[in-house]
N, C-alpha and C positions, 0 to 999 in steps of 0.2 A: 577400693577394685571398684572399675568403674561396672555399669550396668549391663546383663545380658542382653541381645534384643532378640525374641521372637515371635513368630509371624504364628496367629491361628489358624486350624486347620481347619479355613472357609471350602476349599476345592482337596482333593486328592493327590497327591504327592506325584503321581505317576500324569496326570491332569496337567498338573504344573508343569512339568517337565516339559511333557510337551508344547505348552504355550509358551514357554523359553527359546524354543528351536523353534518356533510353526510360524509366529506370530508374525503378520508381515508389516509391526510397525516396530521400528530401532525399540525406540520409544516404548512400547510396551516390550519390547525384548530382556529392554534392564529393569526393567520393574519387579516382571516374574523370574529373572534370576534374583535381585536384592529377596525377594519370597522364597525362592529356591531354599538359598544359603542359610536363612534365616529359618525354616523350616529342617531340614540335612545337619546339620550343623551349628547351632544357635551358639553367638559368640558376641562380644562387642560389637557394635558399630561402626568403629574405626576400621578394624579386621574385612568386614564385609563389605566395607566401604573400598578399603583398600584390594579389596580380589575382584570389585564391578567396577572400578573403575569410574565410583560417581565418591560424589562428596557426603560428607559424615549426616549434616544436614537433609543429604536429599533418600538417606536410609532412615534416617529417623521415621521423615512427612511418609512414606511409601508403606513404611510396617504401621506406624497407628495409621493411616487413613484405610489401610488391607486390613489388617486387624478393627477397626467400625463399620467398617463397608462392607463386606467381605471381595468380590469379584469384577462389583461393579468399581471400585477402587482405582481398578487396572486400568477396566476402557473406559479411557476421557476417550472426546471428541479429540484432542490431541493439541497441542504451544497454540497456532495458528489460527486463523481466517475470520471470516466474517461473523463475527456475533452478535454487533449490534448494530444489524442494517435497518435503513430503513424499508426499505426495498429487493426483495429478491431479486439477482439477475436479468431472471426472465421477467421480472413485473417491468427492471431497471429498461429494457430492450422495448416493451412496448413503450412505456410511459417516451420515450426520443424520436419513437416511428414518426410524429408528426412531422418533429424538428429533420427528419432526418430527410422527409417528403422536402420540406420549405426547402431544406440545403442542394436537393438534386436541381430543382429548379434553378437556383443561383441566386437564392433569395439571403438572406444572412439571419443569422440565428446569435445573439448575444446570448453569454453567461448571466447578465441580470433576467434580460428575459426568462431562461431556462428556469433559473432559482426560481422568481416569482413563480411560475405553474406548477414545479418541485413544493413548494412552500403551500399551494394549494390545492396540489395533491397531496399531501402525507397532514393537513393540517394543521402544522407548525413552523414554526423559524429555523433555519441549519443557517451554518455558515458558508461562507463564500466555496472553503475550503471543500467542504465535500459537493458540491456543486463539478467545483474540477476534476476531482478524482475520479466521479461519477464518467467524467466527460473523456475523460485520459482512459479509464475500463471500457469504454466501447470503442473507443481509434479515434475519439475527435483532438483538430487539437489548431491553435489558430492560425490560419495562411491567409488573414487580410493584412497587408498593412497600411498606416497611419498616412492620411494621405497629406500631412503636412506636423511639422514642427508645433508643437502647440505652444515654441518663444519666435519663432520664424516672425519678421519684421519686412515687408515688403518693401519699403520705401528704403531701407539700411537694406536690400540688398541690390536694390538697382544702384545706389549710390556706389557700393563695391563694383560693380560691372562697370562701372565711369570710370572708377579708380586706379581697375585692373593693371600694375604695372604691363606692358606694351609687350614684352615676351612672353611673359606667360598666360596672352591672349589665345586660344583659339582660333585659327583660320577663320572661320564664318563672324566672328567675333571681331573681329581686322578689317574682312572687308565691310561689313556695317556702320563700322566707325567711318571707313575711310570713306563711304558713300554719303555719311550722315553729316559728315563735316562737308560737302560742298555745294549741299543746298542753304 
């Protein structure tokens, strides 16, 4: 026979029921439902999981942390978020102000230049992706076209223009060819 899953009575049953129904976050409501089931009718974790619509592992994890830490085990910050940030969003905005000012004047701001300034600001090196995500968060995007292809060869292009089949030439090149042949 499996073990019965029980929850410690850190919080009164009525308060657990109230939080289970009124917590603004769905994740916390589910956790309170698991606690409520373990308080009201202790039974196997599989049955509680089936009743709550979660996995058996989730029931074990929630009950274990609740028994050990109490109410603070349920009221966690959540699943997502920026918990390992270099700067807050407000600090990032302040950091980008000089670059925005330069961009409004029509000057270019490269990612490498911003990365160098960012590394000086935080005091250590950061990955390129950190800078690209920073710029994306604040609405920056690359708008500069490349002036020419890096493998372009002007001599090959001129030769191609001279040997371009007659029927494919645009009228402007056709007229240029006739005038240059007369001299």
